[in-house]
N, C-alpha and C positions, 0 to 999 in steps of 0.2 A: 462669493467664490473663495473666500479665505477660510472657510470651515473645512476641517478634516473629513474626508469621506465624500465630499461633494464633487462630482465629476463635471456637472453642467446643469443647464436649465433645459427642461423638456418643453416641447411645443404643446400649447393648448389648442391651437388651430392648425391642424396638420397641413391642410391645403395651402393656406396663406403663407405659413412659414416655409413650407416646402418650395413654393415658387420663389420666395425671396432668397432662399438658400441656393437655388439653381442660378439665379441672377447674380449671385455673389455679394448680396447685401447682408450686412450683419443686423440682426433684429435684436436690439437691446432690451426690448420688453418681452421677449419670449419667456413664457413660463411665469409671468408676474401679472397678478390682477389686484388692483387696489380699488376698494369701494369705501365711500364715506356715508355713514348712517348715523344720524343724530349727533353730529360733531365728533364721531369716533371713527377711526380708520380700521378697516378689516382687510387684511392682506392674505392672498393665496399665492403660494409658490409651488410650482410643478417642477420637480427636480429629478436628476439622475444621480444615483449614488454608486460608489465603488463596491465591487464584489468583495465580500469578506469583512465588511464593516458592519457594526451593529446599527441597523436602520433607525431604531428608536433614539439612540444617542446622537446620530447625525442630525435627525430632525429636531431634537431638543436643542442642540448647539446652534442650529440655524435660527430657530425661534428666539433664543436668547440673544444672539448677535444682532438680529434685525430689530428687536425691541430696544436693545441698548443703543444702537446707532440712531434710530429714529427718535427715541424718547430723550436720551441724554445729550447726544451730539447735535442733532438738528432741532429738537424741541417739539416734534410732533407727537401727540399722544396716540399710541397704538393700542387698540382694544384687543384684537385677536390676530394671530399669525397662524394660518393653516398651512400644513405641509402635505403635499401629495407626491408620493414617490411614483414616478411614471416608468422608470427603467432602472436596471442594475447592470453595470458594465464592468468588465475585467480591465483594470488599468494595466498598461504595458510599460 
């Protein structure tokens, strides 16, 4: 959430996350999918970006930040970070 142009995470599972939102529960895994294949991590992020920002730059910044934090700070080797832009919102 520290990257410029990122407004929030989008739901991958509309029904499940919609019910949790109605019940007032925060779903911290919304928009994040992590798979491990042959000792390598594959991460998919479903995001919402701010209107007026360059989507390719926002996606690249998020990929770079996620890889840096997981590789250098935590020590996990990340093979791929895929970004899926689900929505564009006007920030107020």
